[in-house]
N, C-alpha and C positions, 0 to 999 in steps of 0.2 A: 504494500500497498501506499502511495507517494506522502511524501514528509503535508503536502497541504492537508489530503484528504487522510489524514491521521487525523491533522488537528482539528480539521470538521469531523470529522469522526469522533473524537473522545469531547470535543463540546457538546456535542451532541447526546452523548453518551454520562455525561455531569449532569444534566439539568434533571432536576428532582421534582414532581409537584409542586404548581404553586398553592397554597393552602389554602382552600376556600372556605373561611366561615357560614357555616347553615346559616341562616336571616335567624333572629330568634321570634321571625311570628310566621305561622303558616305561612304559603301562596297566595292563599285568598286575600289574607292581611293587605299586602301589599303590591297584587295586583294591580297593574295602570294609577300608579301611585305620581308618575312623571309625564303624566296625560291627563289633559284638559277635557276628560269626562263628563257625564252628565251629573256623577256624581260632586265633581270640583266643578261644573257649574251652577248647580243648585246650590253651594256654600259660598260662590265671589259675584253671584248675582243674584238682581231681582229679581219677586216670580215673574210680573212680566215681559222681563225682558229673559229671562230662559224659557218660559212659553212661546214669544214669537220665534227663539234662536231654530227651537224644535218643531218649529214649523215647518223652519227654512231647511232646516236638515231633513226632516220626513216627507216633507208636502211640495220643497222646490220652489216656494213662493219667494218671492221679494226680499232682501233685506235693507231695512231704510239706515240714514247718515246717522240720526239718534242712537240705534240699536248696534249698530256700529262702535260706534262710538265706548257705550254701558261695556261689550262686547269685551272692548279692548283694554278699556279702565280693570274689569275682573280678570282679562288674563292678566297684564302685569304684574298687576297685585298678585293674583297667586306664582307667576315667572319668578317675582324678585322673593318674596318668605321664599321658595324652594330652591335659592341657591345660583337665578340666572345672568346672566347682567350683562347678556345678546340677546339679538332676535334674528332672527331669517326667514324669507321663502325658502318653501322646500321643496322641490321640481323635479324632475325628469326629461330633462333636455334628450336629445337622439342620439345622446355617447352611449346611451345602455346604462348607465351608472343615475347618480343623484349628484345635485348640482345647490349648492347654498354661499349664500351671502352674507353673511354677518355685520350685522350695526349694534351700535350700542342704547342702550334705553336710557343713557345721560345723555343731556345735552342743556349747553350754555343758561343760564338764570338771567342775563342781563345783566347782576350786577357781580360779575367775578364768580359768584359760584354757579355748581351744578344741581340738575335733579335729573329724576326719573320719568320718562315722557314716550308716550305707544299710543298713539292717535285711533281712531277708527279708519281714515283714511289710509293710512298705515297699515293694516292689519289687513284691509281688502285690497290695496295695491300696490303694485313696486312697479321699479323698472332699470330691472339690473342692464348692464351693457352688455347684449344676443349676438356681437360681434364672433369670438370666436368659438358658438358653438355654429353642429350642422345643419345647416340649411337647407340643403340640396339645390341651393341659387332661386331659392324663393324671396329670397332678401337682394335687395342695391345695398353696397359698403356704404352709402351715406341713407340710409333706410334700417341700419343694426338695432334699433332696439326693440327691447322686447320686454312686454309689459308678463307681469305675475298677477294671477288674482287667487284670490282666499278661496280654497275648497269647503264650503264648512261642516260636506258631507264624513269629513273624514277629521278626527282631531289634534288639536295642535300638541304637540309635546317635546319635553326639557330633553337634551342629548349634554351631556357633560354642564357647561353651562348657559345655552346657547337656547330657546328660547324655536321652536323650530316651525312652521305653518306651511302645512302643506296645499301646493298651490297648481291653478294651469299656468301653463308657459306658450304664449300667444306671440305672434310677432308683428309689428306696426302695422300691418295691412290689413290683421284679423284672423293669420291662418295659422294655424296648431303646429307649434312648434315642439310639442311635448308627446309622451305617452297616456299624458292623464286626463286630456281635450279629446280625444276618439273613442278611450275608452267610455269617458263618462259619456258620450254621443252615441255610444253602443247600446250600452245600458239601457239608456232610452227609449229606445227604438225596439230590442227586445221586448223589457219589459208592457211600451204599449201596444206591442203586437199580441203576444200572451195576455194579456188582459183583458182585450180583447174574444178570442179564443174560450180563455177561461168563463166569459158570462154566459157560453151555450149553455154553461153545468153548473155556474151560481153565479147570481146575481150580484153579489151583494162581495164579489173582489172587486178591491179599487186597482192593488197594483199589486205587480211579478218582479218579486226581487230576482237581483243573480247572486249563486252562491257558487267561491271558490276553496277549496280546500289543497295548498300547496304540498310537496314532498320533496324539501329539498335536500338529494345527493352531494356530497362533497368531499373530498381528501384534503388531511392534514398530513404536514412533513416537517420536520426539526430545522426552526430558522437558518441555523449551521449549516445543512447542508444544503437549503433552497439557496444560501446565499454562493457558495460553490458551484454554481448551476446555471451560468449566464442565460443557457434557453430556458430555462425554469423563467428566471426574473422578470426575463422580456416582453415571451410570450404567453407563459402559464402552461407552459406544455414542455415535455423530451421529446430537442428533435433526433436525437441520438439516445442509442443506450439499448446494448443485449437485457433482454429480458430473463429474470433470475430464476434457476432452476426450480423454486420452490413460487409463484406465486398463491393464485386463487383456485390451483385445482384440485384442491383435496376441501372445496367445499367448508374449511374449517373456521372461515372470518366470518363468515355471514353469521350473523346472531348469536356471536357468539360473546362472551363476558369482552368486556368494554376494556380495556387498555386502564390504569391506574391515572398513565397522567392525562387521558385524553377522557376520563370520567371526569376528571377537574376542571380540563376547560367546557365541557358538555354543563356543568353544575354552574360554573360563573355565565356562561353565554344566555343558562333557561335563569338563571336569577334578575340579567342585566335586560333581559328581555320583556319575561313580566312586569317590570315595573313600567316597559312601555308599551301594553297590554298586548306586545303578543303572543296571544293564546297557545303556547310550543306545547305539546302534549307526549309524542312519540321521537324515542330517541332511539338508535340501535347501527351499531356495526352492518358495514353492506357487504359485497361480495366481494369484492378487491381488497385486497390488504391494505390496510393504514385510507378509507374509504367507509363515509359514515351515514346516518341519514338523522334527518330533524323532520316533523312533521306538524302542525297544527290544531285544533278545530278549527271548522269549514267558516269562515265569517264572508260577509258582501262582498261582492267581487272588488270592488272599488278599494275600499281599507284593507283586503287581503291581501290585496299587489303593492300596496301601499306599502302595509306590512312587511311583504318580501323584501323588498327595494331596502329597508331601513335595516331586515335583519344582514343581510349582505354582506353592510357596512358595520353593524356591529362584531359582527362573525368576525372581520379583518381585528378591527382594537382587541376584541378577548383573545384571540388565537397569537397576537404578540405577547401580551402579559406574560402566556405558556411556553413562550419562546415555539412556537406554532408558526406556520403560512398554509392560509386554507387556500386551496385550487377549488377552483369551481369553472378552472377551461373543460369543457365535456367529451376529451379523451387527451388525457397532460401523461398517460404511459399508454404505450406498446405492448402489445397482449394478453392487456386486465382489463376488465369494465370499466365503461365510461360514465359520465354522472348526468342524470338526467332531471326533469325538477317535471312527476306527473304531477296534471292542471286536473284535479275533483272538480267539476262542473255542476251545477243542478241548477233547476229553477221552483220556487217558493211563492206561496202567496201571503200579501197582508192578510190573509187567515189562519195562516198555517199549515197547510196542505202543503206537503213537495209532489210537483209534477211527475216526477221520474220515478213515484215508487205505485209499485200497483196495489189496486185496492182490495176492498171486502167483497165487492160487489160488481155486479155489472156493469152500469151503472158509472162506477168510480175506475174502473178498467177500460169504460170507453175513453171519457178522460184521458189516463194513462199514456192509451195506447195511443193518441190523438200527437200528445207532445213530443213520444218516443219517437213515432214512426215522423213528424217532423223536425225531428233532430237530425235523422237519419237520413233525411231526403235531403235540407240541407247540409249535412257535408257530402252527398253524394253528386251533388251538385255543383261542387265549390271544392271539389276534393283539391284540385294542384294548386288553389290559392291558401286554404290550408295547412299543404308542406310548405307554400312560402313562406306562413307566418314563422312558420321556424326556424328554418333554412340560414345559414349563417356558414363561413368559413372555419369558425370550429364544430360546431357542429354538423357539420358533412361528416368530420369526420367517427361519428357518431353512429347515425344512423343508418341502420342495414350495415352494422359489422358485425354483426350475432351476437349482440346481449342487450343491443335496443330492438327500437323500431325498425323497419323497415320503411324506407323512403317511397312507399307505396300504400298511400293511404285507404287504412280500409274499416270495418268496425267490424266488434264480437259481438253477440248479445246471448249468445247460448243457450243451450237446449234448450230449454219452455219457449223460449221468448219466441226463437226462430221458431218453434214449430206453430206460434196462436199466430205469428203473423205469414204464415204457410196457410194456413187453415182459413184467416181473414180472407187473401188473395183466393182461395179457392173454394170460397163462400158462395152457396148464390140468394142468401137472402141476408139481412140483419138476426145475426145469428151471437145469443151472450157471449160477452168476453172473462172466461173463467179460468186459473190457474190452481191446476193439483194445493192440495193442502200442502204442509212444510211439509219437504221429506225427513225423518227422525231415522239418523244412524244412528245405532245403539251397541255398544262392548260389550260383545257375549263373553259372557263368562264374570267381565272386570266391573261386578256391580258399585264397588266406588268410583270408577272413573261417568260422568252423567253423560247423557244422554249428545246426541251433537246436532246439533240441524245443521244438514247442506245444501248452501249456494246452489238456488239453481242456475244462476251466473257464470260460474265457475271462475275459472282461471285462463286467459289464453298472454303469458307474457310478448310475445310478439305482434300484438295486439293496437298498431297507433293507438287505436280510438276505441276504447270497450264498456261495454254496458256494466258496469258491475253492483248490481240490484239496486241501488235508486238516485244515480248517478250514472253519468259519463267518466273516463278517466283521458282525457288525452296529455298520451305518454313520452311522444316525441320533442316534448318541449326540452330544452336545453336550459342545464344546472346554471350557464348566465344566462340564459334571456331575461327579460322584462317579460311579466306571466301576460302583460297587456298585449301585446301583439297577437295572441294567438286567441285571446280574450276577445278582443276589437273581432278579427275575421267570423270565430264561433259565433257571437250575438247576433253580429249583420247578417251573418245569410242563417243563423234560425231565424231572424223579424222578418225578411225575406219570405222565409221560406210560409211561417204561421198567416203573415198577411194576403199571401195570395191561396192558403188554404181556405180561409175566410172569404177568402170572393169566392171560390167554387161552391165551398158550400151553401153561403148563401143564394148563391143561381139558385143551384138546384131548388134552394126552398120556397122562392119568387115564383119558381114552375109548379109549386103546389104536393113536394114531394114533407114527409117529416122530418121533424131537424133529428133526431137520431137516426135517421134513415142515411141524410144525407153524408152526415156522417161520415157513418162505416162506408157508403159508397169510394167518396172523396179517398179515404183511407187506405180502402183497395186499393185504387188508380194509381195512390202514392207510394206502395209496398213493391208494384209490381214496377214503377218507373224506376227506384235507385235501387232496386234487388242488387247489381251488378257493385256494389258498395259494401254487399255483408259478405263478412269469412270468418271463419271458424277453423280452421285449420293455420300450416305454419307459415306466416309466412317469411321466412327468411330462404326458402325454398327454390330453386328455380321454376320448378311446376308454376308456381303461384304467378313469377316473373311475369311467366308467359302466358297463361290465363288472365293477370290483371291487366297486361294486354290486351288481351280478344277481349277481354268487359269495356274494352273503352278508357279507365282509367289512368290517370298522368304517371307514367312510369320513369320521367327524369332524375339523374340521379346531380345535376354539374348545379351546383350551390347557384351560378349569374343567370342561367337561362332555366334556374326554377322563380327565382325572381321576376323574373318575364308575366309569370301572373299576375300578378296585384297591377299590370296595365291591358290585361284583357279587354276589352271594351265590354266582359259581362262583371267583370272587378269594377269599372269605375262606375258603369251602370249600376248595380249594387248600392256601391258604398255613396254614391253622392243622389240617390233617388230616398236616403234615408239618412242622410245629411250628417254620416259620420264623417265621410270624407270631400273633400272638393276635388275635379279628375289636379287642378293644381298642388296638392296637399299629394292624393297621391306620386305624383312623377319628383314627387320632389324627396318623396324619401323612400321612395325605390332608387331613386339615384344617391341617394344618402347607405343606403343599402351594399351598390355596387360598389360605392369609395370606398364602404366599411371594408366592404373581401379585400379588393386591391391596397388596401394598406397592411391588411393584418397578414395577407399574402408576402408582401413586399420585407417585412418587418423580419418575421419568420428568415425567408431565402435569405436575407445582409446575414443574419445572427446564425443559421447553419453555414455559411459561408468562410462566414468569418474564425466561427470555431473549426471548421473541419481544417482551413489554412495558418489558424495561428496557436489551435493546438491541440490536434490530432495528425497530422499530417511530422510538425517536430517530433511529438513524442515516437510517430514509429517510426522516423528516422532516427533518433537516440537511444535505441532499443535495435535498431538494422549496423547502428556500429557498435554498439554493444557483441552483437551475434558475427558481426565484421572480426571483430578485434579479438572475439575466440575461435573463430574457425582462421585467422591467421596465425596464431600463435599457436595450434593445432599441430598446424601444419609445419611448422618449424620443427616440431618433435617426432614428426613421422608418418602422425595420425591425422585419418578420415576423420568428416563429418556431415555426412549427406543429411541429414534431417536438419541440422542449425545451416546449411545451406540451402536445402527444399523451401527454410521457415525466411532465411532471408528474398528470396524470390519473390514467396509467397506477398510478404511487405510491401515488398517494391512494386509489385502487381500494383494491392489495393491501394498503394498511396498513388501511384503513376496514374491509374482511373480516375479515385477522387479527386484529384485535381482537373483532370480533363473534365469531370459532370461538372465541378466548378467554377472552371472557366465559362462551361458552355450553360452554365445556368442563369451566368452576368450578363453571358447575349441578348442570352431571350428576354430577362429582363430589360437591357437597355432598347428593345428592340418595340416591349410592350409600355414599356415608359413612355415614349413617344406617344403614342396613338392620343389624341384629344379626346374621343367617346367615352365616357366612363365606362357602361355596359361592353363595348365591345374592349378595351382595357381589362376589365373584369373575369372577363372570358378566354384574353390572350394568357392573365396570369393563370387561370384556372387551367388552359391547354398547353402550352410552352412554359411557365413558368414549375406552379408547381409537382409537375410529371417526376423536377430530379429531386422533388427531398427523398421519397421510397430509395431510390437509385442510389445516393447520396451514401442512407443513413444506413442502409445493407452491409457499404463496404466499412464503415464503420467502425458498425455493431460488429464484424467480422474480427477489424483489427480486435476489436477491445476484449476476444477471446484469446486472442495469442498473444498481445503487449503485456509485457513484465507486468508484474500487477503492481509494483513498488513506484512505479515512476507514470501511473496513469494517474491524471490527476485530478479526473470530474467523476465525484460520487455517481455509482455503480447503484443498481437497482437493488438491487441485496441490502445494500445499507439506506438506500431513503426511505426503499416499504416499510422495511421490519425495525424501526428503533423505536423501542420502547418507552 
């Protein structure tokens, strides 16, 4: 082991778990204490102001300036009492992360002193400089201003000593420059459409809510070893590295005992998150070494998305305290599982009904099937667009890699639901929709083991979009993604399907058909029309790809080409008619996605080339010199060393090939860089630059197997992935 690696590894082994003192209270006692939620609102706002703000939150009623001033005063008092000295508008620009500009509460009082100010005007709107955020050409340099506006539906919170106010972010000319704005628009669209359909079944429904529960996968690596890997530091993934002899093949990490250091990190993270109102519920080891998962209780989609964005920031801060680095890249290590962020999505009424849960009566199940079938229909109609919503340079490595959903979007429903759909499709008339009573699996002879209820939806881990009993689970979302991208497309597509469904049913009712009969007949039509999207088999198989192509599903795998789906005529019409994106906003966002793809591949190419030429080739040459010296000395003694000679030739061939491949990659990058059109440039980077990555890596990884471990400078997989 090289001296550098030894020092890094020694430092990593020296880390002891950071002592996390358990709080004296129960989690319920400190949950949300750093959030200006309803409990705090009741305390710091008078009854009239509180009720007005609540009306805005629940019913989207406008908030007057006087009310805003009163809310700001109460919020300021609460923040100051909890140690805050600054405030910021917290938003989600199109960089993929979050943004914040901190301003002090303190203002000059005009007499040489200071006082704490925070007005309703400042709460409601700010004007951060937007010139350096991605805009996709949506703004001119002289119109660089952007406006952030308060989102009252997502409560303010305190991080460290800063009051953070969740906001939307729009351009000087009114276009959305963030993820929250279109997400809120899509939630409104699907809520309105679903409410109208719900009234076929219950006239008292006033609002339909969109719920999201995300499952965040991530890797933890030791800070010292991370620092010694320039590829991890700069790209979030290892661009080289031979697989460890032992990785995940024994399945011994999955759900195993959580290492002590990791558990200390998890406890600390949970404490910080619970104070911020993030309702974390589950933690466990994932399949790959040093891979873990956490998940919260589901929430309304806007708040859930804000919480996931906040979580990713908090994770990094807490990990540093524990001498870890969090890796959120979808595929940081070759040869082991990558990380996703399963999005569990459902719809529920303000009367407390989960619209994706089977009922007890035929009438309840007709409502359930109405929403189930419309979701499936929406996914079928826009399967390519849904794939585009999760496609990126990093997630491209994970999708279809054998441990994640394939790049072909399909739905999995389970045996019983599929049989019911087939029965409806072939029925001659309106028949009761019923499900078998819950199947009970009894443990024969083991009376001490309770009976188990079988889940009729089963599990199919190869399905990108699976029905799991009372919700759909979109598994293709990447671990570093902003959930909003996928949720915007899904919400909007489902809204469109429900609007079309209502029109078709109303047309039959207008012609004298009974409501239930009309609903049933339209469901039959939709089931036939979207049958191609239903698939319960192995999504990884070559046979499925051929079958998917025959069914007319989108089978494209190139990220730049998949992103074209955003600009299809059908997509532009979809988003425009439901007021989610204008054509201009869509063009800008797609331009940004292509640009981000180019930049990420460009960075990886530069890092890989630099490491190959400045680290790997010199190291291999140094070892080659050692072998040459040995061979010469043996020859002086009249001895032959055929194996060493062959090894020298092998090293020489591989280093020469690495140098050639790197030079070829650089030339391909030069050609791509002069292309002005962003889409064409992204395609060129995909087709002519990224193709060198695996070729160069293969040669480097082969050298790692034979070069003396004592002079190899980069930490190896066996060291990075198994530090306790």
